[in-house]
N, C-alpha and C positions, 0 to 999 in steps of 0.2 A: 806467445812467441812472436816477436816482430822481426822480420827479415828485411834488411834494407840494402838496396843497391845504390851506391854512392853516385854513380854517373850514368846518365843516359847513353853516354858514349860506349860503355860496355855493351849495351843493348844493340848498338849500331853495327857491331862486328858481325860478320856473316861467315858461313862455313865454306872452306875450300877443301877438297877431299882427295884422299888416297885410300888404299885398302886398310881395313881395320885389322891390326895385327900385333899391336904393342900392348902389353898389360899396363894398367894404371900403376904409377910408381909412388904411391903414397901408402906406407905401411900402417899409418894411423887410421886410414879410411875404413869404415865398417863394411866395405864392399870390395869386390874385385870387378874389373871390367876391361874389355878390350877397346882401345881407342885408336884413332888413325895414326899409322906410322908417319913420321916426319912432322907431326904436330908437336909443339912445345907444351909440356906439362908445367903449370905454374901453381903456386899457392893461390888460394882464393883471396880476393881483395879484402882489405881492412881487417886482416887477421881472423876472418870468419872461417869456420871449418868447411873445407871442401877443396876441390881441385878444379882449375880451369885448364882446358886443353885448347890451345890456340893454333889455328892454321897459319902457315907461313904467309907472309905478305905484309905490306904496310899501306893502309891499315889491313889487318888480317881479314880475309874474306869470310871467316867463320870462327865461331866459338862454341865449345861444348862445356857446360858447367855441371859438375857433380857436387851437390851441396848436402851436408848432413849436420844437423845440430843435435846435441845431446837432449834427450827427452826421456823422462822416466814415467812410464804409463803402461797402458796395454796396447799391444799391436792392433793395428787396424781401427784405432779410436776415431770414430766418425767426427766427433766434436773437435778433437785436436786437428784432424785433417782439414776441416772447414776453416778453422781459425788460421792455420798455417797458410792455406791457399789465399785467404783474404789478405794476409800480411804481405805475401809475395806479390799478389796483384796490385795492392796499394803502392808497393815500392816501385813498380814498373813505370809509373808516371814520372819518376825522378823529381818529385816535388813540384809538379806542374810543367815540366819540360817536355812531356810527351803525353799522348793519349793511347789507350789500348781498346781494341775491339776483339772480343772473344769470338772465335770462328767455329770451334768444335769442342766437344766434351764427351768423354766416354770412360767407363770403368775399365781398369786394366791392372792385371797382376804382373809384377816384375820381380823376378828372383824369389817368388813365394810371398811377397808382400803385396797386399791389395792396395790399390790406389786409384788415382784418376789421371787421365791424360787429357790435356787441353792444348789447343793452338790459338794463337793470337796474332793480330797485326798490331805493331807498335809504330806510331807515327811521331817523329820528332818535330816539335813545333818550330824549332829554329829554321829548319830547311825543308820540311815536308817529307823527308826521307821515310820510307816505310820498310820495316824489317819484319820477318816472320819469326815468331817464337813458338817452339814446341816444348811443352813441359810435361813431365810426369811427376806427380806428387804422391808420397806415401808416408805412412807412420808405422815404424816398428816399435817393439817394446823399449828400445833404447835410443831411437833417433827419429827426428823429422827428416825426411829425405826428398830431394828433388833432383831431377836431371833436366837440363835445359839445353836446347840447340837454338842458335840464332842464325838465320840465313837472310841474305839480302836479295834484291832483284836480279843480280847477276849470277847467283848460285846455280850450279848444274844439278841435274837429277841425282848424280852420284853423291854430291855434297849434301843434298837434302836427305839422302838415305842414311847418313851417319847416325842420326838420332835413333832410328829403328834398329840398326845393327848394334849400337851400343846398348840399348835397352835389353836386347835379346842376350847379350853377353854377361849381364850383371848377375853376380852371386853375392849374397849377403853373408857376412861372417857370423 
């Protein structure tokens, strides 16, 4: 499975926050989650399966991405998880427009699905801007799953906490 992100610009968006209080508004999603009130819920780019939750502002100071791709296999498939993470990490560079540096790595179960949480710094080559990416990756019996929060240098502690709060609210259908 190859997951591609078309634009490094999406990665440059960072989180601006309010309280988590609104349910995810996508009936096709294989999960439920609480996301920040006042943030716009959009379809995932390029017709990929998922939801983007974008903070108000221009450019938005924050983005939360919930991605799910159909996958037929066994839950917690370590090989599929490794391949999925490799595809996501490979796509982060935007075809050479950015570099990534992995900062942390830990096992984490979300909504009963075992997975891995990682954080990265992504540096855009065009202007040297650095954004922080927090990702959780998982594999269920029916989907490859990821939750990503992107924050920039001006993000507040409350904005950075959105990733953790969203992960804790996730329930898989």
